[in-house]
KOLLUMRO-172223 format. One line per field, with one value per residue (C-alpha): x, y, z; residue in one letter. Coordinates in nm, 2 decimals. Layout:
// residues N
px: (X ...)
py: (Y ...)
pz: (Z ...)
type: (A ...)
***
This chain:
// residues 449
px: (-1.63 -1.25 -1.09 -0.78 -0.46 -0.49 -0.87 -1.10 -1.46 -1.71 -2.08 -2.01 -1.80 -1.42 -1.26 -0.92 -0.70 -0.41 -0.61 -0.69 -0.32 -0.23 -0.48 -0.35 0.01 -0.08 -0.21 0.12 0.41 0.67 0.95 0.76 0.75 1.10 1.43 1.62 1.60 1.47 1.20 1.11 1.06 0.84 0.62 0.61 0.49 0.23 0.09 0.08 -0.11 -0.36 -0.42 -0.23 0.03 0.14 0.29 0.37 0.06 0.11 0.48 0.41 0.14 0.39 0.64 0.36 0.24 0.59 0.66 0.32 0.34 0.71 0.60 0.29 0.39 0.53 0.90 0.90 0.93 0.76 1.08 1.28 1.44 1.25 0.92 1.01 1.09 0.77 0.58 0.75 0.64 0.28 0.26 0.38 0.05 -0.15 0.10 0.04 -0.33 -0.34 -0.14 -0.40 -0.68 -0.51 -0.54 -0.92 -0.95 -0.76 -1.06 -1.30 -1.41 -1.37 -1.30 -1.44 -1.34 -0.96 -0.94 -1.14 -1.00 -0.64 -0.69 -0.83 -0.51 -0.30 -0.50 -0.47 -0.09 -0.06 -0.28 -0.09 0.25 0.12 0.31 0.16 -0.08 -0.04 0.32 0.35 0.67 0.65 0.67 0.39 0.17 0.22 0.16 -0.16 -0.29 -0.22 -0.38 -0.69 -0.73 -0.68 -0.96 -1.19 -1.11 -1.17 -1.51 -1.60 -1.46 -1.66 -1.98 -1.89 -1.75 -1.99 -2.31 -2.25 -2.33 -2.18 -1.85 -1.96 -2.24 -2.04 -1.73 -1.94 -2.11 -1.76 -1.65 -1.94 -1.91 -1.54 -1.55 -1.78 -1.57 -1.27 -1.43 -1.51 -1.15 -1.01 -1.24 -1.48 -1.52 -1.21 -1.02 -0.66 -0.38 -0.01 0.33 0.61 0.92 1.14 1.03 1.25 0.96 0.73 1.00 1.03 0.67 0.71 1.02 0.86 0.79 0.97 1.30 1.59 1.87 2.21 2.33 2.60 2.34 2.11 2.38 2.45 2.08 2.06 2.36 2.20 1.87 2.03 2.25 1.97 1.72 1.98 2.10 1.75 1.65 1.97 1.98 1.61 1.66 1.97 1.79 1.50 1.74 1.93 1.61 1.51 1.23 1.16 1.35 1.37 1.67 1.99 2.00 1.65 1.75 2.06 1.85 1.61 1.89 2.04 1.70 1.66 2.01 1.94 1.60 1.74 2.04 1.82 1.61 1.92 2.07 1.76 1.72 2.08 2.07 2.06 1.69 1.73 1.84 2.17 2.10 1.94 2.07 1.81 1.93 1.89 1.66 1.33 1.27 0.94 1.10 1.27 0.95 0.74 1.00 0.96 0.58 0.61 0.86 0.65 0.33 0.51 0.65 0.30 0.12 0.37 0.56 0.31 0.02 -0.20 -0.12 -0.20 -0.53 -0.61 -0.55 -0.75 -1.05 -1.03 -1.00 -1.27 -1.41 -1.61 -1.31 -1.11 -1.38 -1.39 -1.01 -1.05 -0.97 -1.15 -1.31 -1.46 -1.12 -0.91 -1.16 -1.17 -0.79 -0.76 -0.99 -0.81 -0.47 -0.60 -0.71 -0.40 -0.19 -0.42 -0.34 0.02 -0.08 -0.28 0.03 0.23 -0.04 -0.01 0.37 0.33 0.13 0.43 0.30 -0.05 -0.39 -0.68 -1.03 -0.93 -0.60 -0.72 -1.05 -1.12 -1.34 -1.06 -0.82 -1.04 -1.12 -0.75 -0.65 -0.89 -0.80 -0.43 -0.46 -0.68 -0.47 -0.16 -0.30 -0.50 -0.82 -1.16 -1.28 -1.03 -0.74 -0.50 -0.26 0.05 0.16 0.39 0.09 -0.04 0.30 0.31 -0.05 0.00 0.30 0.09 -0.20 0.05 0.21 -0.12 -0.24 0.08 0.11 -0.23 -0.15 0.16 -0.05 -0.20 -0.55 -0.73 -1.08 -1.02 -0.74 -0.97 -1.20 -0.91 -0.76 -1.07 -1.13 -0.79 -0.75 -1.12 -1.05 -0.73 -0.93 -1.20 -0.93 -0.77 -1.10 -1.16 -0.82 -0.90 -1.24 -1.11 -0.81 -1.03 -1.26 -0.96 -0.81 -1.14 -1.20 -1.54 -1.74 -2.00 -2.35)
py: (0.18 0.15 0.08 0.26 0.07 -0.09 -0.10 -0.39 -0.33 -0.50 -0.46 -0.15 0.01 0.03 -0.10 0.05 -0.25 -0.02 0.14 -0.20 -0.28 0.04 -0.04 -0.40 -0.27 -0.02 -0.31 -0.50 -0.42 -0.21 -0.47 -0.73 -0.51 -0.37 -0.51 -0.19 0.10 0.33 0.08 0.06 0.44 0.42 0.15 0.33 0.65 0.45 0.32 0.68 0.80 0.52 0.62 0.34 0.57 0.34 0.52 0.84 1.04 0.95 1.03 1.37 1.43 1.35 1.60 1.86 1.82 1.85 2.17 2.33 2.26 2.37 2.70 2.76 2.61 2.86 2.90 2.66 2.37 2.08 1.94 1.96 1.62 1.59 1.64 1.41 1.13 1.19 1.17 0.84 0.70 0.83 0.71 0.36 0.28 0.39 0.21 -0.13 -0.08 0.03 -0.29 -0.49 -0.32 -0.36 -0.74 -0.73 -0.43 -0.64 -0.88 -0.60 -0.62 -0.39 -0.44 -0.16 -0.34 -0.31 -0.01 -0.17 -0.52 -0.38 -0.19 -0.51 -0.69 -0.41 -0.43 -0.81 -0.79 -0.52 -0.71 -1.03 -0.88 -0.71 -0.77 -0.86 -1.04 -1.29 -1.19 -1.37 -1.33 -1.04 -1.26 -1.49 -1.19 -1.05 -1.39 -1.44 -1.10 -1.16 -1.51 -1.37 -1.09 -1.35 -1.57 -1.26 -1.20 -1.57 -1.56 -1.24 -1.39 -1.70 -1.50 -1.31 -1.59 -1.88 -1.70 -1.42 -1.14 -0.81 -0.74 -0.38 -0.51 -0.78 -0.56 -0.26 -0.49 -0.61 -0.24 -0.16 -0.49 -0.46 -0.08 -0.17 -0.46 -0.23 -0.01 -0.32 -0.45 -0.12 -0.11 0.16 0.48 0.63 0.31 0.25 -0.01 0.09 -0.07 -0.02 0.06 -0.03 -0.39 -0.57 -0.79 -0.49 -0.26 -0.47 -0.38 -0.02 0.02 -0.10 0.26 0.45 0.25 0.37 0.19 0.36 0.55 0.28 0.00 0.20 0.21 -0.16 -0.24 -0.02 -0.20 -0.54 -0.42 -0.28 -0.58 -0.82 -0.63 -0.57 -0.92 -1.05 -0.82 -0.88 -1.26 -1.29 -1.09 -1.28 -1.61 -1.51 -1.41 -1.74 -1.94 -1.74 -1.55 -1.18 -0.98 -0.60 -0.42 -0.44 -0.06 -0.05 -0.30 -0.09 0.22 0.05 -0.07 0.28 0.43 0.19 0.29 0.66 0.66 0.45 0.67 0.97 0.81 0.71 1.06 1.23 0.99 1.02 1.39 1.49 1.57 1.62 1.91 2.01 1.77 1.48 1.34 1.17 1.02 0.70 0.50 0.41 0.03 0.07 0.15 -0.20 -0.36 -0.19 -0.29 -0.65 -0.63 -0.47 -0.73 -1.02 -0.89 -0.80 -1.15 -1.31 -1.09 -1.08 -1.42 -1.68 -1.87 -1.74 -1.38 -1.46 -1.60 -1.28 -1.07 -1.32 -1.30 -0.92 -0.89 -1.14 -1.37 -1.58 -1.65 -1.74 -1.98 -2.15 -2.18 -2.39 -2.12 -2.17 -1.83 -1.89 -2.03 -1.74 -1.48 -1.63 -1.64 -1.28 -1.15 -1.35 -1.22 -0.87 -0.85 -1.03 -0.76 -0.50 -0.65 -0.56 -0.21 -0.19 -0.29 -0.03 0.23 0.16 0.19 0.52 0.65 0.58 0.24 0.35 0.24 0.46 0.52 0.89 0.85 0.66 0.65 0.32 0.51 0.74 0.45 0.26 0.58 0.66 0.30 0.28 0.63 0.55 0.23 0.40 0.72 0.51 0.34 0.04 0.01 0.00 -0.23 -0.50 -0.65 -0.36 -0.25 -0.35 -0.35 -0.05 0.16 0.13 0.24 0.55 0.63 0.60 0.83 1.09 1.06 1.09 1.40 1.57 1.49 1.62 1.92 2.04 2.00 2.22 2.51 2.58 2.65 2.57 2.44 2.42 2.16 1.86 1.93 1.98 1.64 1.49 1.74 1.73 1.35 1.33 1.56 1.37 1.04 1.16 1.27 0.92 0.75 0.97 0.88 0.51 0.53 0.73 0.50 0.19 0.35 0.46 0.11 -0.06 -0.19 -0.29 -0.02 -0.08 0.06)
pz: (-5.05 -5.05 -4.71 -4.61 -4.53 -4.19 -4.21 -4.29 -4.41 -4.18 -4.26 -4.46 -4.19 -4.20 -3.87 -3.79 -3.69 -3.61 -3.33 -3.19 -3.21 -3.02 -2.74 -2.71 -2.70 -2.43 -2.21 -2.24 -2.00 -2.18 -2.10 -2.29 -2.61 -2.57 -2.68 -2.61 -2.37 -2.65 -2.74 -2.37 -2.35 -2.66 -2.51 -2.18 -2.35 -2.54 -2.20 -2.06 -2.37 -2.32 -1.96 -1.79 -1.63 -1.34 -1.04 -1.22 -1.11 -0.74 -0.76 -0.91 -0.65 -0.37 -0.52 -0.56 -0.21 -0.07 -0.27 -0.18 0.19 0.20 0.06 0.28 0.62 0.88 0.85 0.55 0.79 0.60 0.46 0.78 0.86 1.19 1.01 0.72 0.97 1.15 0.82 0.75 1.08 1.04 0.68 0.75 0.93 0.62 0.39 0.56 0.58 0.21 0.11 0.30 0.12 -0.22 -0.19 -0.19 -0.43 -0.69 -0.67 -0.74 -0.37 -0.07 0.30 0.52 0.84 0.81 1.05 1.33 1.29 1.26 1.59 1.75 1.65 1.81 2.13 2.14 2.10 2.37 2.61 2.57 2.67 2.98 3.31 3.54 3.32 3.04 2.98 2.64 2.45 2.21 1.90 2.02 2.10 1.75 1.59 1.79 1.69 1.32 1.33 1.52 1.26 0.98 1.13 1.13 0.76 0.67 0.83 0.64 0.32 0.37 0.39 0.08 -0.13 -0.03 0.05 -0.21 0.03 -0.11 0.05 0.12 0.35 0.53 0.60 0.70 0.95 1.06 1.10 1.33 1.53 1.59 1.66 1.95 2.06 2.06 2.32 2.53 2.51 2.61 2.92 2.82 2.62 2.79 2.83 2.72 2.73 2.76 2.70 2.95 2.75 3.05 3.02 2.76 2.62 2.58 2.45 2.13 2.02 2.15 1.93 1.61 1.52 1.80 1.78 1.57 1.39 1.43 1.12 1.06 1.08 0.85 0.58 0.62 0.59 0.28 0.12 0.19 0.04 -0.27 -0.33 -0.27 -0.49 -0.76 -0.77 -0.79 -1.08 -1.27 -1.24 -1.33 -1.64 -1.73 -1.67 -1.90 -2.18 -2.15 -2.18 -2.49 -2.31 -2.32 -2.06 -1.98 -2.14 -1.94 -1.92 -1.77 -1.50 -1.42 -1.39 -1.16 -0.93 -0.93 -0.83 -0.54 -0.42 -0.47 -0.29 -0.01 0.04 0.05 0.33 0.53 0.50 0.62 0.91 1.01 1.06 1.42 1.50 1.87 2.09 2.24 2.53 2.35 2.02 1.80 1.48 1.29 1.06 1.23 1.27 1.09 0.76 0.72 0.86 0.58 0.32 0.43 0.40 0.06 -0.05 0.06 -0.10 -0.42 -0.44 -0.37 -0.62 -0.90 -0.87 -0.75 -0.90 -0.61 -0.72 -1.08 -0.98 -0.79 -1.10 -1.31 -1.09 -1.07 -1.45 -1.55 -1.28 -1.53 -1.74 -1.43 -1.32 -1.66 -1.64 -1.32 -1.06 -0.73 -0.69 -0.34 -0.21 -0.35 -0.23 0.12 0.15 0.02 0.29 0.56 0.44 0.41 0.78 0.90 0.73 0.88 1.22 1.17 1.08 1.40 1.60 1.43 1.51 1.89 1.86 1.68 1.97 2.20 2.31 2.40 2.27 2.35 2.21 2.19 1.99 1.68 1.48 1.30 1.05 0.96 0.92 0.68 0.48 0.45 0.37 0.08 -0.04 -0.02 -0.23 -0.50 -0.51 -0.54 -0.85 -0.75 -0.95 -0.77 -1.05 -0.99 -1.18 -1.18 -0.91 -0.70 -0.34 -0.41 -0.51 -0.15 -0.02 -0.24 -0.17 0.21 0.19 0.01 0.26 0.55 0.39 0.34 0.70 0.86 0.63 0.73 1.10 1.05 0.91 1.25 1.11 1.43 1.36 0.99 1.03 1.09 0.79 0.56 0.66 0.50 0.22 0.06 0.05 -0.07 -0.36 -0.46 -0.43 -0.67 -0.92 -0.89 -0.96 -1.26 -1.40 -1.34 -1.51 -1.81 -1.86 -1.87 -2.12 -2.33 -2.32 -2.41 -2.06 -1.94 -1.77 -1.52 -1.57)
type: (X X X X X X X X X X X X X X X X X X X X X X X X X X X X X X X X X X X X X X X X X X X X X X X X X X X X X X X X X X X X X X X X X X X X X X X X X X X X X X X X X X X X X X X X X X X X X X X X X X X X X X X X X X X X X X X X X X X X X X X X X X X X X X X X X X X X X X X X X X X X X X X X X X X X X X X X X X X X X X X X X X X X X X X X X X X X X X X X X X X X X X X X X X X X X X X X X X X X X X X X X X X X X X X X X X X X X X X X X X X X X X X X X X X X X X X X X X X X X X X X X X X X X X X X X X X X X X X X X X X X X X X X X X X X X X X X X X X X X X X X X X X X X X X X X X X X X X X X X X X X X X X X X X X X X X X X X X X X X X X X X X X X X X X X X X X X X X X X X X X X X X X X X X X X X X X X X X X X X X X X X X X X X X X X X X X X X X X X X X X X X X X X X X X X X X X X X X X X X X X X X X X X X X X X X X X X X X X X X X X X X X X X X X X X X X X X X X X X X X X X X X X X X X X X X)
***
């Protein structure tokens, strides 16, 4: 038998080496393969063809959801500035919880306790600033809440990593345990804890979601973010070129900076439009947007630029290979669960601020929060099988979940509203998992039987 060019006969069967090359190329980031913007586009298209489409599906889904709800909502109200700002505030809770969930999903694990533990963290912070009461400084209360949630995650991570109990079982137990403790901490099935926005110390936590930056301050913050992000991207690419390393094309870096500026300007413009009445003027960027940007920036730095982050991806991709390379699997896993719940604690504090400084067993459901956080991460592009995903995927997925939830509420469907808030994200989640599975098969990834 004569082999075609690019094929090598093995055991009487011709193996297509060009196909293997295409698969390998599809797994490499486009900026590694590209020396020009045109080459980057070719490499990016090769990734899409192989099923590794990055953030494109969730971005298209966000656009589609916005268009559909704008058409079907009464008076076409979905894209009104007041509604968009409300969606931002609602989605930020899901964003932070999705980022927290992303950390353990990258390991190929799952944490079902993030909703309950996050709410426990919020209640701790709210309780500690009460006056009369402990009257802790707001920063100390937040720190104590995050540390407490981190300790819970470390204990769960120890059981998972050291005793090799499945994470599903351990964190499901944690969810049930802390859901019960949440009712105890709130003082019963109808209990609650409130913040007094007239007290300066409590007002800081109250304003984490409810507070607004003035339009001028919003533009200044945007300028700082764009300059900082642009300078970082440009200097890093320049430094790699000077050292003879592969760097993204200069045109691509410029486009990324322009996109950051464009998206940021759009957010500031929407938030700066007067959303109040003739008597009360409400305008400005919510505090929570810079807060979420800081969380996103920190986790992006940790996952993409540190040895700890590389170890997370290594364990999620192939734990046995990571172990043989000297990575402490138990240590990394324990830290990931601890950092996951600590981040969830911040999401829990934001949740209380979103509900105007009130925590009640009637205003938030830990079960819904964990379902939405896992769904947001996976819909955003994080793989359930580990080793693939970024913090920004959780942010985009959280925005999509928040948009769907609020869009359904605007339809005024009565008893159908609650079921649809589960049905629509569930359908999108199944689609996202199918894309993940098919992309891994297309790229030669390992499938689980």
